N, C-alpha and C positions, 0 to 999 in steps of 0.2 A: 674343437677349437673354434671352428666357424660359428657354431651355435653360441658360444660364449661371447664372441665379438658381436654377433647380431643382437644378443640380449643386452649388452652394454650400450650399443648404438640405439636400441629401442628405448632403453631407460633414459639415456641422454636426450633423445628426441622428445620423449614425453615430458621431461623436466623443462626443456626449452619451451614447449608449447604451453605448459602450465604458467610459466613466467610471462609469456606473451599475452596470455589470456588475462592474467591479473593486471598487467600494464594497460591493456585495452580497457578493462573495466574502470581502472583509476582515471584514465584519460577521458572516457565518456561521461563518468559521473562528475568530473571536475569541469567539464566543458561549459555548463551554465554559469559557472563562477567567473569565467574568463570573458564573457561577452555581456552585452547590456541586458538588463533584467527583462525588458519588454519582449525579448526573443524567446523567453522560456515561460512556461506556465508555472503557476505557484507550486503545483505538484512536482514538476521536474526540478524546480529550484529546491524545494524541501527535501527531495530525495538526494540531491547532490550535497546539500548542507548536512544531512544526517550521515552520509557516507564520509564526509570530512570531519564529522563530530563538531559542527558549528551550528549557531543559531542565526536567525535573520539579522539580528542586531550586529553580529560579527561580520556581516557583509561590508559594513561601513567602518572597518578597521583595516590596517595594513597587515597583510599576510601573504606569504608566497602562494602564487596561483590566483590571486585576485586580479581583476581587471585594472589596468592603469588608471582609467578615469575614476574608478571607484576608490582607488588609493588617494587620489586628489580630493575626492568628495570626503573621505575620512579625515584628511588633514583640515579641510575647510570646516567640517562639522566640529572638530576640536577647537579650531580658531573661534567659532561662534559659541563655544561652550555648551554643546547640546548633549543631552542624555540620550545615547543611542538606543537603549532598551525602550525607553518611553516613546521615543520618536518612531521606532519601527512598529510599536503596538498601535499608536494612535494615528500615524500618518503613512501607513504602508503604501496605499495607492499613489499618494503624492511623491513619495520617495522613489517609487518605480519610475514615475514620469521624470523626476529630477535626474535619475540615473541616465535616461536617454538624452535629456538635455545636456548633461555634462559630457556625454560621449560625443556629441556633435558640436560642442562649444567652440566658437571661433576665437575665444580668448585663452587658449591653453597655455601659450607662452607666458602671457601676463600672469596667469594663475600660478604657474610653476615658479616664476620669479618671486611672486608674493610669498609663496610658501617656503621657498629656500632662503629668502632674505629676512623673513620674519617681520615684515612691515605690519602695522596695526590693522585690525579687521575692518576699520572704517573704509579703507581703500577697496576692500573686496566688495563692499556694497555698491561701488561704482560700476563694476564690470561683470560681476558674477550673476548669471541669470537665475540662480537658485537662492540668492541672498534673501529675497522676500520670504521664501518658504522657510529658510533657516530662522529668520526673525520670528515668523509665526509659530514655529515649533518651540522656540525659546520662550516666547510669551506664554504659550499654553503650558509649558513646563513650570514657569514661575507661578502661574495662576494655580496650578495643581499643588505646588509646594506650599503656597500660602493657605490653601484650604486644608491641607494635611496637618499644619501646625496648630496646636491648641492655643486658644486665645486667652 
């Protein structure tokens, strides 16, 4: 009887530690997604993205576990009508820097009000430190679209 109880306890303990190990792996692989991009190397970030079955362009979308400032960036990129896939391919270093700028932005309240109230994107150009980058990405995307279309 004692060995049966001990066996059950051992199995239960083993299951518990397996669950804890899985939870720890999930937490540590998702960690680069919750903080600014400049604090992780590209390799760490790619590892975390592949564990979550995401691409770099998905970083600038709203999903559970993404950093709050990056969710605001995603909404602002939507407001500026940017193609996220093309932007991350052509402007990855600039977007990494923009991520840090957005994380330290002094205009967070104003940004949240703009995104919640749905005011036009011309007002974002007044206070958003990344607005010039978004405009540059947008111009590059339109130029690429015009060269892709047959004349």
